[in-house]
N, C-alpha and C positions, 0 to 999 in steps of 0.2 A: 416371307419365306415360301419357297416352292413346296408343292405337296411332298411330304416325306414318303420314302419308299420302305424304310425299316424303322419301326418304333418299338421301344422297350417299355413295358409297363411294370413299374416296381412299386409294390404295395406293402404296407404294414412292416416297415423296417424296424420300428420299435427300439431305436438306439443301439442296434447290434452292428457296430462298425465293421468287425471282421467279416460278417456275412455280406454286408453291403459292398465292401471292397472286392470280395470274391465275385459277386455278380457283376460289378462294374468292369472287371477284367474281361468277362465274357461279352459284356455289352460292347466294349471297345473292339473285341475280336469280330463281333458281328457287324461292325461298321454301321451302327444305327445312326439315323439322321435326327432322331428326337427321342428324348426320355420323358415319359409321363410318370410323375411321382403321385401315387394314388392315395396318399394320406397316411396318418399315424407314423410319422417319421421319427419323432424325438422322444416319445414316452418309453423310456428304457435306460439302460446303464450309461450310454455315451451320447446324450442328446446334442450337445454342442458340436461334437465331432461329426455326427451324421448330418446335421444341418449344414455345416461348412462344406462337407463333401458334395452334397446335392446342389448347393448353390454355386459351386465352382466346377461344374461339369465341362467337359471338352466339347460338348454339342448342345444345341438348344434344348430347353426343357419347359414343360408345363407342370403346374403344381395344383393338386386338389387338396382341400382341407378335410382331414378325417375327424372322427368324433374326438379322438384324444388331442389332436391339434387344436380343435375348437375349445376343448375343456381347458387346455393350458392357456389359450388366449384369454378366456374368461378369468382364469386365476391371475394373469398379469394385470387384469383390470380390477382386481380386488375381491372377486367373488368365486366361490366354488361352483362348478357345473352341477346342477341338481341331478343329472342322470349318471353321475360318477358315484359308485358305491363308496360308502364311508371308509371302507378298508383300503381303498386306493387313493384317497385324497392327499395323504401325506406324500406319497410318491409323486402324485401329480404336481404338488406344490414344489417339491425338490426339482423336478424336471423343468418346470416353468422358470424357476430361478436361474437355471443353467443357461437358458436361451432368452433371458429377459430382453436382451438387445435386439432380438429378432421379432419383436411384437408387430412392427409395421409390415414385415415380410409375411407373417402369418395372416394378417388382415387382408393381404392382397390375394391370398389363395382362393380359388373358385370352389364352388360346391360340385360343379360338373364342368366338363370341357368336351367339345366335339372336335375331332381331328379328321380332316379329309385325307385319307392315306391313299397314295397312288396304287392303282390296281385293286384296292380293297373297297374304297369308298368311305363315306363318313362313319366314324366310330365314336360312340358316346362312352366317355370314361366317368365313372362316379365311384364314391367310396363304398357305400353299402347298396343302396338302390337309387334310382332317379328321384325318389321322394325325399329321402333323408339320409343321414350318415350313421344311423343306428339299427335299421332293419336287419334282422338276422334270417338268412335262409341258406340252404345247402343243396347239394345235388339231389337230395331226397324229398325236399319240400314239394308237396303236391302243386302241380301247375295251376290249378284253378285258384289257389290263394295268391299266386304271383301275377297272373294276367292283368288285374287292375292296375298294378304298379307300373307296368310297362306299356299299357295300352296307348298312352299319349306320346310314346317315344317314336320319333320318325326314323331313327337310324336302325338298320337291320342287325347291327352288331353292337353289343354293350359289353364293356369290361368293368368289372367291379372287384372288390376285395372284402375286407372287414371280418369275414369268418375264418380266415387263415387256412383255408383248404381249397385247393384247386378243383375246378370242374369245368365242363364244357357241355352245355345243355340247351334245349330249345324252350322258350317261353312264348307261346303263341307263334307269331311270325318272326320272332327275333331269336338270334343266337346270343346267349349270355355266357360269358366266360369269367370265371373267378381266377385272378392271377395268383392266388395263394399269398403266402407271407415270406418276405425276404428274411426277416430277423426273428420271428417267433412262430415257427411252423407248428400247426396242429395236425400234421400228417407224417410224423417221423422226421429224422435228421435231414438237414439240407436247407438251402435257400431257394425259394420258389418264386417264379416270375413268368412273364409272358413276352414273347417276341412276335411281332406282326411284320411279315415281309411279303413280297409279291406272291408267295405261295399260300398265304393265309396266316392265321394265328397259330402259334405253337406254345404249348405248355412246357416250360423249362424248369429244370431242377439243377442247381449248382452245388457241388460238394465243396466243403471248406474244412480246414483243420479245426474241428470242434474242441479238441483238447487245448490247443493254443488259444482259441477264442475264449474258452472258459477262464483260462488264466488271466487273459487281458481284462475280462469283465471283473474278475475277483480283485484286481488291482485298482479298480475305480472306487469312488466314494459313494456309489449308488447304494441306498439304504438296504436293498434286497439283492445285493450282488451275488451272494452265494446261491440263493434260491433261483435267480435268473440263470446263472451258469449251469446249474444242475437240471432244472425243469424245462428250460427253454432252449438250451444248447446241447447238453450232453444226453439228456433223456426226455426229449419232447414227447408230448402225448401222441397216441396213435389216432389215425383218422376214425377208426371204429369207436373209440371211447368218446371222442368229441362229437361225432354224429349222434351218439346216444345222449350226451349232455345237452347239445343244442336242440334236440327234439322237444325238450321241455320249455325252451324259451324262444324258439323260432317263430317267425311270422304266423299269426293265426288268421 
């Protein structure tokens, strides 16, 4: 494949098919050459549908394994991931059962991927940090804590996710962009993603019909469908509240 000129980075979909479909409409309008799926695709109310949608895109795609994807893969192998809190393990088992046929696909997903984008250069995509898929940091995390994690990175631009909040900041010599979350925003309503084109990276927010999406989610068999519809679609947490919450668990 020739060097792509337009790349869409979609992170943390979390089984929210209506949000994913809304973003994919804008991705098509942007005429992207490549989609990078940044992990945590299926842990949510419509895991099978979201996997099917991402695996049947109209353009090439690269797939990164997020911490929830990894946990579901472990569940498929008969064990619970030790880093998943007990309160979420039943949900993880339910989601893993819905996509049990996709075990080999999840196994093939990379921890990181580097894409050489035309006019931009090599870009490193990872789920949380280049080190692992669980590190938490935000736009407020002091730079001195983060420099060691990115010191060995050769690429000057890194795209990540995991914290569900967009940012664009410098860490040492590198520009680090968080794509935000398509399906489980921690910065108010909407579906968040990143478009990289010849003019550089752009933080994007896509509106979608949240009331209709909530009704679709409520009609699923997801064990916490009502809670997801209310807390992750209709009334998602604010960035300020999540920055405060993450300050207690972020990278030290």
